[in-house]
N, C-alpha and C positions, 0 to 999 in steps of 0.2 A: 896207645893203650887206653881202654875205657876205665874211668874212675867213677866211684860213687861217693858223694858227700853225704854222710849219714846224719849230719846235724847242721842245718843252716836256718837261721831265723829270718827267712825270706819274707815273712809277713811284717817285719819291722818297718816302721814308717820311713826309715832312711832309704828304703828301696822304692818308695812310692813313685818317685819322679822318673826312674829309669830301669824299672824291673825287667822290662823286655830286653833291654841292652845287656843287663847283667846275665840273664839267661843265655843270650846269644854268645856272650864271651865265654861262659862256662862250657857250652857245647863245643865252641871252637877250640877250647883247651883240652877237650877230651873228657869232660865231666858229663857223663851221659844221663845220670839220674841223681836225684837229690831227695832227701827226706827233710821236710819243712817242720820245724819244731813248734809245737803248741805248748805255751807256758801258762796260759790262763784261759778263761772262756772265750774272750775275744780273739786272741791269737790262734786258738785252736780252730775257731770258725773260719778265720781267714786262711789258715793253712789248708783246711779241707777245700775251700773255694779255689785256691791256687792249684791243688792237686786235681780237682775236677776240670780245671781249664787246661791242664797239661797232662793228660792221661798217659801212663806208662813212663813218664819222665819225672814227674813230681809226685811225692807221696807225703803223708802227714803223720804226725804224732798227735795225741790228744791227752792233755794233762794239765796239772797245776803245779808250777814251780814252787819250791818251798818259800820263796819270797812272797807268794800269794796264798799261802796256806790258810790264812784266816778267811779267805773268800770261799773256801770249799764248804759251803753249807749244804743242806739237804737238796735245795733247789738246783744248785750248780752240780752237785753229785749226780742227780737224776739226768740233767742235760749232758753231763760228761759221759755217762754210760751210753746215751743215745749217739753222741758224736763219735765215741770210740768204736762203736759198732759199724761205722761207715766203712765201705770196702776200701776206700783210699787210705784209711788209717792203718798203719802197719805196726804201731806200738803204742802202749799207754805211757804217758809221761810228756814232758820232762817232769819227773817227780823225784823226791829224795829229801836230803837235809842240807842246810847251809847255816852253819854256826859262825861263819866268817862275818857276814853282814847282819845276821839275826834280824831281818826285816819283818819276820813273823815270830811270835813266841815259840820257843823250842817244843813245848808240848803240843802246840797246834801243828807244827811241822811234822812231828811224829805221827799224829793222828791222820793228817792228810796223806802222808806217805803210805801208811798201812791201808788206808781206804782205797788208794789207787792200786796197790799191789793186789788187793782183793778183787778189784775190778778186772785187772789183767788176768787173774786166775779164772774168773767167770767167763771172760770173752775168749780165752785161749790165745792171747796175744803177748808178745814179749814186752819188756819194760825198757824205757829209755831213762837212765838213772843219773841223778845229779848228787854229788857229795863234795862239800868243802868244809874242812876243819871239823868234821863230824864222823870220822871214820868208824869209831867203835860202835856208836849207836846205829850208824848206817848198816854195818855188817851184821849186827845183831838182828835188826829188823828184816833185812834181806834173807838171812839164814832161816828165820821163822817161816817164810813163805816159799823158799827156793824150791822145795821138792814139788810144789804144786804149779810153779811157774814154768812156762815152756822155754824161757830164756830171757836174757837181758844183756844190756851193754852199759858199762861204766863210762858214760859220756864224759869227754874232756878229762881224761885221767891225768892227774898231776902229782900223784902221791909217790911215796918212797917204795923201796923194794919190798918191805914187809907188807905194805898195803896192797901192792900188786899181787903178792903171793896169796893173800886172803881172798882177793877178788877172783883170782884164777881157781882157787880151791872151791869156790862156789859156782864154777863153770860159767862165769860171766865173760862176755866179750869185752874188749878194751878199745875205747875210742881215743885216738891221738889227734890233737889239734896243733896249731901253730905255736902253742906254748913251748913245744920242743925246740923251736927256733930262737928262743930267748935265752941268751947266754947268762943273763942275770938270775933267772929263776927256773929255767927249764933244763939246764945242763945235766942235772941228775937223772933225767929221763933217758939220756942217750944209751948208757950201758944196759938199761932195762929192756930195751927194744928186742934184744936177742932172746929174752926169756918168755916172750909171748908167742904161743903157737900160731902158725899161719892161719888156722881156721878160727882164731879168736881175735885177730888184729883187724881193726877198721880205722879209717881216717875221716876227718871232718874239719870244717873250717870254723864252725860256730859263728859265722858271719852274721851281722856286721862287726862282731867283736873279734879280738885276738888276731889282728893283722900281724903276720910273721915279722918279727922285729928285724931280721936280717935280710928282708926283701930289698933288693938294690934300688928298684924304681917304685917307691911308695906313692900311692895316690895322695894328692893334696888333702883330700878329705880324711885320710887315715882310716877309711872304711874298708873293712875286709869284705871279700866276696868270693863265691865258690870257684871262680877261675884260678884263685891262688891255691886251690887244693893240690895242684901239681907241685908247688913249692914244698908243701908239707910232705907230700909223698916222697919227693927226692930226699928230704932230710931224714925221714924214717928209713928209707932204703939204705942210705949211707950208714946209719947207726946199726942196721941189721947186717951190714956187709953183704948186701945182695943188690941185684940190678933193679933199676926202676921198673922195667917191664914185669919182672917177677913179682915185685911188690904190688904193682897195679893189678895183676892177675889174682893174687891171693886175697887182697883186701876186698876186691870186687866180689869174688866168690863167697867170702865170709859174710859180706853184707847181704848178698842175695839169699844165702841160706838162712840167716837169722830172721830177716824181715819178709821172706817169701816173696821177693820181687820178681816180676816177669822180666824177660829180656827187654833191653832198651830198643826202641825203634831206630832204625838207621835213617839218616838223612844227610843231605849235602852239607848241613851246618856243622857236621863233625869234621869237615876239612880233611886233613891227611888221614885221619883215623878211619873215615868211611871208605876210603879207597882200599883199605886193608881187609875189610870185613864184608862178607855176604850176610853174616849174622852178627849183631852186636852182642859181645859177651859180657 
């Protein structure tokens, strides 16, 4: 079954030495498309370059993570608007609020968040959203812009049931990562999986971060990579009480719809998956 990783930090320097091998392992595992996260000016530029080098397989987001909110001056905002208009960019972000680390002042985070939501409205692109320990302010700001936005995904959702309900009430999609595989801090997510409609559920690795804790054969580097999306998908399928193939089909369809992704090109690197398909779904 074809899978789409909606959030992978493939521009991260931990992939510089073996990025081609990482991509090959992902394709062999059935991860046919990936959205490369832009978190500041530099990573956005690198994400777009990767998408240009791998058309129809890799796509990009263009944004400024709340950790970098103070960097979003007028010059970067103008560049970000140009970058976000690139055809390979399928969403504005990663943008939002992070009161857990507070690496940027909270008022700067809120200003940068609103500025990027306004950009998404102007460009008619969905938003790739980050929130940690800032739910009330996050929801209030999203609600202000939601009617004008074409859509968005709550990336790496880790919240409780009430937070999920508020995100769903704003018609946001929900991105689930390997956080759900961590029995120490992700067990509360398991019963919530049945509450997310098929058309709003997506999966992601957030690689190189969030290596699934219950992965039996962990790499010595402890670096996550998109091939492990299969592990996340199986965990989510079990929690929803559905089959892996069903989960793969619905999450792929949801990602294609939100980000307006084209069909993935078929090739021999898909291994057993390519033998099953004349078209990659």
